[in-house]
N, C-alpha and C positions, 0 to 999 in steps of 0.2 A: 713556704711552701704551705698553702691553705690545710686544716684540718679535714683528712679524707670526709669521718662521719659527716661532718656540714657539709662540701661537697655532696657527698650524696643524696643526703635529707634533700637535700638544692632544686640537685635533678627530679631526683622520683615526683616533688611537689611540680614541676616544668613538665614532664610526660606526664602528669596529673588532669594538668591544667592546660596540656592541649585541644585545640579545635578547630577551626574551618580556617582561619589566619592563614596569612603566610608567617606574620609578624611571630609569633607562638612557636612555630617551629623554628624560625631563625632565629630564637632567642634561647631556645633549649643546644639546636645543633652549636652556635657558637658557645654556652658556656660548656658543653662536653671536648670540643676540641680546642679551649684556651686550659679544661684541664685534662690534658692528653695523656699527661704520663698515669692517668689512675685509669687509660683506656677500658683495661677489662674490668674494673670493677664496674665502672658507669655503664659498659657493654649490660651485666648482668641484670642493671636495673634496668635499662630495657625489658629483657626480658619477664624479670619479676613480676613490672605490669604489664606485661602483657596477659599475664596467666593469672591479675589480682583483680583488674578491673571490669565492667562494665563491658559490655560488644562494643559502646560508645569508642567510648575511650580506648580499646585495640584497636579499632579502623580508623582512630586521630595517629595512634602513635604508629599505624604502618604506611598513613603518609605519611610521616615523619621521616619513617626509614629509607624513603628513596631521596627527601632533599637531604636528609644529614649525610649520606654516602655523598651525594653530589657534593658536598662543601666539603666532606672529609680530603674525596679526592682531588678538589682546586686547590685546598689546603696544606694536600700532601701530609697524609697521615690513612695511608694504606691499610693501617690496624686495623681502625674502625673494620674498612670494609672486608678484612679477611676475618674479625668476630662472625661479621654479620653472613658471610658466606657461610659458615662451619655449623651457626645456626639457622639457615631459614628453613629447614623445619622444622625447629621447636618454636619456631613465630608461626610458619604455616598453622601446625597445631592448635596453637594459643587465641589467632585467631580466628580461625572456622573450625572450629573443633568437630569431633568427628562426631556428636552426641544427638548432633542439628541445630543445637543452638545458637548458634553462630551462622545462620544462613543465609543472614542481610550479608554477613563480609562477605561471602562466596568471590558476587565481584569485584570488593575490595582489594580482594587480596591477589585476584586474576588480574585485575590493570595495574597494580606495584610491581607484581614479578614483570611481567611483562615489560617496563618501562626498565626495570631492574638485567634484565637481560639483553634487550636494545642499547643498553649504557655500559653493555660488559661485564655488569658486577655480576651476571648471573651466566650460567651454564644453557646454553637452549637443549642441551637435552635433557637435565636436570627441570629446567621449567618445562616440558613438555609430559615428562614423569609426575609432576607435581597438578599442573593442569588436569589428568585423566582423573588421579584422586580426590579433586576439589567436583569437577562434576559429575561423580557418584555422591560423595556424600550432599552436592545440591538437592539432584535426584531424589535421594535417601530421603531425605528432608523434609524437601515435600511430599513424598507420598506418607509422611510419618505425618506431616498437615492434614492433611487430606483424609488418614483414616480419624483422625484426631473431630474431624467437624462432620464425620460424618456419623447420624445422626441412629442410624441401624447397627451400627457396627461396634462392637463393646472389644477394645487392646487388652490383652494383659500382653506380661511382662514379655510370654514368649511371640508375640505378637507380630514384633515390629523388625526379630532378629536378620530377618531375609533382605531388610534392604541395608546394612552395614555393608563395606568394604569388605571386599575379602581381604586376606593375613597378607597377602600377594601383592595390593595394590592398596594397602594401607598404609600411610604416612603418619607413622607413630613415635612417639619417642618415650616411650612403656610404661609410660606412671599413670594413665589412666585406670580409671576401677573397671569394675566389672559388670557390675548390672544393668542391665538397659537403658536405654536413655535418657539425655536430659528431658527436665522440662521448658518448653519452648514459653516463658512467662514472660512478659515482655511491658516493665512498667510503661504509663500513659506517659510520664514524665522523660522520659530516654528518649520513646518516640516523637515526640513532639521534635526534640534537640535533634534527635537525625537527622528528620524530615528538613531541619532550617538548615540543619551542614551542609545538607549536598546540595541544598537551594544555591548556598554560595558560593559551594566546589563550582559545580556549574556554569554560575552566572562567569567566576574567575575565568575560567575555562573558557568559553564563548571570546573575554577581549580576548581573550591569548592566542587565540586563532590568529590575530592581526598584527600580533607582536613580532617585527623584524629587527633582527639584530643591527646596531648601526657601525658594525665594524666594516672595514674592508666593500662598502658600498653593496650593504646587502638586499636593499631595496631595492639596486637598482639589478642587480641579478636576477632577483625573485621577478620583479615586473620583465623582463630581457624572455628566460625563459619559459612567460606564460604565452607569451607574445607568439601571435601564432604568424608562418611568412606573406609576406605581402603578396597576392593571385591578383587576377585579372579583376575579376571583383573589386577587391579594393582599390583599384586603379580605377576603374569604370564611374566608382563610387566617388572619389576627389574629382574626377572630371565633373560630373554633375555637380554636386557639390561648386566649383569653383565658375561653373556656365550661372548656377544658381545666381551667387552671390555678385557674380560680374553682372547681372541683368537687375538686380536689388539694387546697386551702389549707382550703376552707370542710366539706369531708366528709367529709375524712383524719383530720382530729384536733379532737376534740371543747374541746378548750382555746380551740383556732380561733373555733369555733362560737359558747363562751359568754361568750370574750372580744368579739367583734362585738355581738354582743346585748345584752351590757352599755352598750356603746360607743355605741349606736343609743339606751338609755335612758337615760343621762344626760346 
């Protein structure tokens, strides 16, 4: 059996090095599945890295979670799915915290959560509740940004409290501190990295639109479903094209006419 400390450290490093490529996600997911006997411990690594790292890394881990659960289900390791379902609120709080610092990750969180719900990894009712909170957080963060960018408005610690979601709708793990909003300060390098990774993901998404499974004649079925029924207009068009073809082949070349006449006499 591998050393638990070494396994934990290697998985932690893989999570920190996640990027927009599928390869990095596959590598980390396969490593976790290989050491599934340490599932609880490796799951805690995901939570810790979500709560410790910058917003770019948190977004990459959020995308990784979808890929990871897909592979875990395929490889018959439902324990990882159960653990993630148990701690999904904590995950959301880390990826898009209520202090406004994760405003850029709100869309990421919603996209991944919707994908998880579509694959039955997440309850639809819970998804609706989380999405409502994320919308409130996004709206509150936008208001704070507008206040901070306004040259005529001086914002004190107590001026932004109205934008915070109410206790009844707030998704929270109870570990947050009290005093005011976090600073929405982004490092230039992180911004450039995020733009590049988003561009790579969008490129891969566009390429995936045309992907069709090779199993069970999926491409034929897709074409059949997208093709409309044959109607009168289609039949008339076929007749016209056939007449044009006959005219072009028969009238445009004397050799063709001689050959066809000879074939009929023989």
